[in-house]
C-alpha positions, 0 to 999 in steps of 0.5 A: 636116717635109714634103718642101717644108720639107726642100728649101726651108724658107725662101722669100719667095714662095708660092702654094697651091691644092687640090682634093678627089679621090676616089681613093687617095693613091698613085693621086693621086701617080701621076697627078701624076707622069705629068701633063704641062702641055705637053699642055694647049693653054692651057698651050702658048699661055701659055708660048708668050707667055712665051717670045716675047721669047726667040724674038724676041731670041735668035739660037739657037732653043730646041729645045722649049717649057718644060715638066716636063722642065725640072724635077728630081724631088727626092723622092717618097713615097706621098702627096707629090712635089716637083720643083725648078727653079733659075734667073733666071726673069725672063730671056727664056730662064729662065736655068735652072741644072741640078742632078742631084738633091735634094741638089744642089738644096739645096746650090745657092748660085749668086748671082743666081738663085732656087730654086723647088719645086713640091710636091704632097701628099695629105691624108686626108679623109673618106668616100674623098675626099682633099685634093690640095694643091699649093704653089709656093715660091720662094727668091731667093738674094740681094738682086739676085735678089729685086729682079729676081724680085719684079716678075716674080712679080707679073706671072706669079702670076695665070697661074701660079695658073691653070695650077696649078688646071688641073693639079689639075683634070686630075690629079683627072680622071685619078686618079678612077675614071670611075664617081666622076666620073659621080656628081659 
């Protein structure tokens, strides 16, 4: 059983990406844990566009842009890390629901929301290379949430995929020793 299966064994939506990284699994997971997508200029622009309706329609300003601080670390091992998020993501303000930890995430049963996990795992490879895989899973807690989330998923999925691939590229660059990158 993987960490993903432990925290979200059932899901209706999934997205997977991977890349090879020439670094030790623990170094790769350390790079994932310290990565901040909000440091990526393209991410900031894309999230800014996503948050535009909220900024226009809301009378109260959001203090900061959406980022990793909105996720909760569910679990981490030497070769995997999983973050969780829950909310009505299709709403202009993401409709986020806070929870304290992995157990609270598993027990969350609020109607009308979706639960999302973002996981990274390292799969051993040959000749010092490892495969870093990322998987995003979403489970809508009821039919109403699924009906509202489905069009949102198909709208944001291409952008989400682009962001995930940029995360992998950045983590690879961070985790690999400079000498390995120069040889490639």
